[in-house]
C-alpha positions, 0 to 999 in steps of 0.5 A, a space after each residue: 413685751 406682751 400687753 394685757 387685754 382689758 376684759 369686760 366684766 359681766 353685769 353680775 359683777 357690777 350688781 355685786 359691787 353695789 351691794 357690797 357698797 350699800 352693806 358698807 354704808 349701812 355698817 358705817 351708820 350703825 357704827 356711828 349710832 353705836 358710838 353715841 352722839 360724841 362721834 366726830 369727823 376728823 377735825 370737825 364738829 360732832 355728827 348729828 345722828 338725826 340729820 343722817 339718812 340714806 338716799 336712794 343709792 343708800 348713801 348717808 345724806 341730810 334729811 329734810 326736817 318734818 314740820 311738827 308745828 300745828 297752830 289753829 284759829 277757831 271762828 267761835 273765839 273771835 269777838 268784836 266789842 262794843 256792839 253794834 260796830 259804828 263808823 267813826 268809833 273804835 272797836 276791839 278784836 279779840 281771838 285765840 291762837 291755839 298751839 296744838 303741837 308739843 313745840 314752842 311757836 316763837 314769833 308767829 306772824 299774825 295778820 288782821 285785815 278789815 276791808 269793805 265788801 265793795 270799795 268806796 272812794 275815800 276809805 282804805 282797809 285796816 291792816 295790822 301785823 303783829 307777832 306772838 309766841 305760843 307755848 307748846 299745847 297752849 292757847 294765847 289771846 290776842 287783842 287788836 284795837 281798830 281806830 280807823 276810818 271805815 265806811 258804813 256797810 258790809 265788811 270782812 274781817 280776816 285773821 291769819 296766823 303763820 300764814 300770809 296773804 297769797 298776794 304778799 308772795 313771801 314778804 312775811 316769813 312763816 314757819 313750817 307747819 303740818 297743816 295751814 288750812 285752819 290757820 285763818 278765819 273769815 268773819 262778816 261784819 256790818 258797820 253802822 253809819 257814824 254818829 256826827 254828834 258823838 264820834 271821837 275817833 281822833 281826839 284833840 283836833 278839828 282840821 280840814 285840808 285840801 291840797 293842789 292835787 285835790 283840785 280837778 277842773 273840768 273846763 268842758 263842763 264848767 265844773 270843778 271837783 274838790 276833794 276834802 280831807 277831814 283830819 280832825 276828831 269829829 265828823 263834819 257836814 255842810 262845809 262851804 267850798 268856794 271856787 274862783 277863776 278869772 271868769 267864773 265862780 262857784 259855791 257848794 256845800 259838802 256832804 258829811 265827812 267822816 273823822 280821822 282821814 275821812 274824804 269826800 269829793 264835792 262837785 262845784 258847778 261854776 257860774 261863767 266859763 272855765 277855760 283850759 289853763 285858767 287860774 283857780 282858787 279854792 277855799 273850804 270853810 273860810 275862817 272869816 265866814 260865820 260857821 259852827 266849825 272852828 278849826 285848829 288850823 285854817 292854813 290848809 283850807 285854801 289852794 290858790 294858783 295865780 297867773 303872774 304870782 306864786 300863790 300867796 306871794 306879794 306883788 312886785 316891789 316896783 309898781 306904777 299907778 298906771 299898772 292897775 285901774 280897778 272899777 266896778 260897773 253897774 250890775 257887778 255885784 249879785 246875790 248868789 244866795 242868801 248872805 253871799 255876794 258875787 263881785 266882778 271886778 274889772 281892771 283897765 291896767 296892764 298887770 295881773 293882780 292877786 288877792 285884791 282887797 274888796 270892802 263891803 260896808 252896811 248902813 250902820 258902818 260895819 265893814 268886812 274886808 275880803 280878797 278877790 283871788 285874781 284880777 287879770 290885766 285888761 280883764 276881770 276877776 270874780 270873787 264871793 264874799 260872805 256878808 251874812 253879818 251885814 245883810 238886812 232885808 231891804 238894806 243897802 251895802 256899799 262895795 269898794 274894790 282896792 280901798 286906799 287904806 286897806 292892807 296890801 292895797 295896790 297903787 292906783 291913780 283912779 279910784 273914782 269908779 271903785 265903789 258901787 251900792 247894792 240894794 238887798 231884796 226885801 
């Protein structure tokens, strides 16, 4: 039997074959178009004529849809009221989103951002994201009310429709659009300083707050930095901040704190030495001090960390009178500033004591009971007591540590040296 030898076809044959294939593909497409939209593949769904096209080889394929949506923002449409913009007061942003196309734009994401030109401690930008539906060839207004703690000074307002900030990297889905260049506007804002008497940004509360994370001791500088949060509805200023440790104490007053989340950092220089690891107690706007600022909640105004006891914990149930022996020496009481006494308490006992009661009495018999945050065993403790309501020029104050009848007083065998007399200056 004789085998047939394969033949090599000339290039012209291959070109002719491809041409025949393309002609057949075009004929098939024309047949589909001629038969209308009801044409079906075997056992399949109707064929979409608009989804068919020819690729580079001439074969049918799904075509990439051409975006028809065209949204736009105009800087002249942006309005901010009331004017002038003022820190601590809400304001409203209004603008228009224009749909310049003949298709409905559904659930268009819109980003509104107000940020300071330069970052300032204690302030965060305002960010609001919403979605709108814009009918074809129509303009739709949007309104955003800004109730936010913004600093006074220069700010920038960005409004973006169907266009997310580049740093978000696809977190907010956007719709295909012909041109995104006109989908954002940038407005320069000047915000005036807040009015401490008229601000009502957060209605219904007067509340300051500190937390353990807000206390930053600096032993090398004998200084403590305290961050205060204003959760209330009014700006406040001159808030007293008191810091105690076993060997040091300090008092300072805050600058103005904006309402509704406003924050300030107050440095307090200490009298005495602050060693690494010392226990600290910080109080802001103490409830028993005379002040025009009466808060709805004073429970978040103190952070106390005591050696031996958890903050606010009661002393152990089993105690001996020998464990504590408090005494006040001559010169233990000083007038740090008008109306504030700094009291140094010594303890011959072996145990640490927190929240040690101290009583101050004037010549008329009026008394104030306060607490020394921490008095170390075989050491000392320092506290500041507000005595403005008792003080009189040239008057006499009687100071007693751990008085026998005080609530939560410590058992003590010797109270003979627990009292000293302090003469106020003329």
